[in-house]
Each structure stands twice: as structure tokens, then as C-alpha cells.
C-alpha positions in Angstrom: 6.5 23.7 4.2 5.9 20.1 5.0 8.1 17.1 4.7 9.3 15.9 1.4 7.9 12.7 -0.1 10.2 9.8 -0.8 9.8 10.4 -4.5 11.0 14.0 -4.1 14.0 12.8 -2.1 14.9 10.2 -4.8 14.8 12.8 -7.4 16.9 15.1 -5.4 19.4 12.3 -4.7 19.6 11.5 -8.4 20.5 15.2 -9.1 23.1 14.9 -6.3 24.7 11.9 -7.9 24.9 13.9 -11.2 26.5 16.9 -9.3 29.0 14.6 -7.6 30.0 13.0 -10.9 30.4 16.5 -12.5 32.7 17.8 -9.6 34.4 14.6 -8.7 37.9 16.2 -8.8 37.1 18.6 -6.0 34.9 16.4 -3.9 37.4 13.4 -3.9 39.5 15.3 -1.5 36.7 14.9 1.0 36.2 11.1 0.3 33.3 11.6 -2.0 34.7 9.9 -5.1 33.5 7.8 -8.0 32.9 4.6 -5.8 30.8 6.8 -3.4 28.9 8.2 -6.4 28.3 4.6 -7.8 27.1 3.4 -4.3 24.8 6.3 -4.0 23.5 5.7 -7.6 22.9 2.0 -6.7 21.0 3.1 -3.6 18.9 5.4 -5.9 18.2 2.6 -8.4 17.2 0.2 -5.6 14.6 2.8 -4.2 13.2 3.4 -7.7 12.8 -0.4 -8.2 11.2 -0.8 -4.8 8.9 2.1 -5.2 7.7 0.8 -8.6 7.0 -2.5 -6.9 5.2 -0.9 -4.1 3.0 1.1 -6.4 2.1 -2.1 -8.2 1.2 -3.7 -4.9 -0.9 -0.8 -4.0 -2.8 -1.1 -7.3 -3.3 -4.8 -6.7 -4.5 -4.1 -3.1 -7.1 -1.5 -4.4 -8.5 -4.1 -6.8 -8.7 -6.8 -4.2 -10.4 -4.2 -1.9 -13.0 -3.6 -4.5 -13.5 -7.3 -4.9 -13.8 -7.9 -1.2 -16.4 -5.0 -0.9 -18.4 -6.5 -3.7 -18.3 -10.0 -2.1 -19.1 -8.5 1.3 -22.1 -6.6 0.0 -23.5 -9.8 -1.7 -22.9 -11.8 1.5 -24.7 -9.1 3.6 -27.7 -9.1 1.1 -28.1 -12.7 1.3 -27.7 -12.9 5.0 -30.2 -10.1 5.5 -32.7 -12.1 3.4 -32.0 -15.4 5.4 -32.5 -13.5 8.6 -35.9 -12.1 7.6 -37.1 -15.6 6.6 -35.7 -17.2 9.9 -37.4 -14.5 11.9 -40.6 -15.1 10.3 -40.5 -18.9 10.1 -38.7 -19.9 13.2 -39.6 -19.5 16.8 -37.7 -16.7 18.6 -36.2 -19.3 21.0 -34.2 -20.8 18.1 -32.9 -17.6 16.6 -29.7 -17.8 18.5 -28.9 -21.1 16.7 -28.8 -18.9 13.5 -26.5 -16.3 15.2 -29.4 -13.9 15.5 -29.3 -12.1 18.9 -32.3 -9.9 18.4 -35.0 -9.9 21.2 -37.9 -9.2 18.8 
């Protein structure tokens, strides 16, 4: 089986914290006490908050990418139209001035 995702590991760690709290009297002999459980829970909470923020940013990025693609398509359409007009109306020797590198 492949590697676990961050979400799966966060969920597993949350379950671990609950287990540590349930068996604190046994585990405290090995330095896994309530302070350790609290710190681990704080780590879990921080990861959850950061994950939510990351997912929000991913959604915003997806929307911006769609906006960029639309603007880029509109730009290319206009540029193609200008290119046709320039190639028809201007002498070939002046095409480079417009950024057109074509030979024909």
C-alpha cells in the first residue's frame, strides 16, 4: 500500500491523543503524560488549521487560474486578429517591429 496522506496521519494522531488520554496512568511511566498529550493535541490543531487555510488557498488558486486562462485566450484571439491585419497591410520587412518573426 502507498504512503498515507497528511489528512490520514492527522486523523490517526488525533485518535492517538485520545488513546494517550485514556491510558495516561500507564503511559506516564514512560514520559507520555498529560503535558505530552496536550502538546500533541496542539500540534494536531495547528495542522488542521493550516490544512484548512491551504485548501482555501488552493480553491482561490484554481479560480485565479481560470481567470488567467480566460484573459489569456482573449489576448491570443486579439493578437491573432492583429497579426493577420499587420501581415496583410504592412510590408514584410516591418513585421519584426510588431514582434512577428514569420518569413511569409
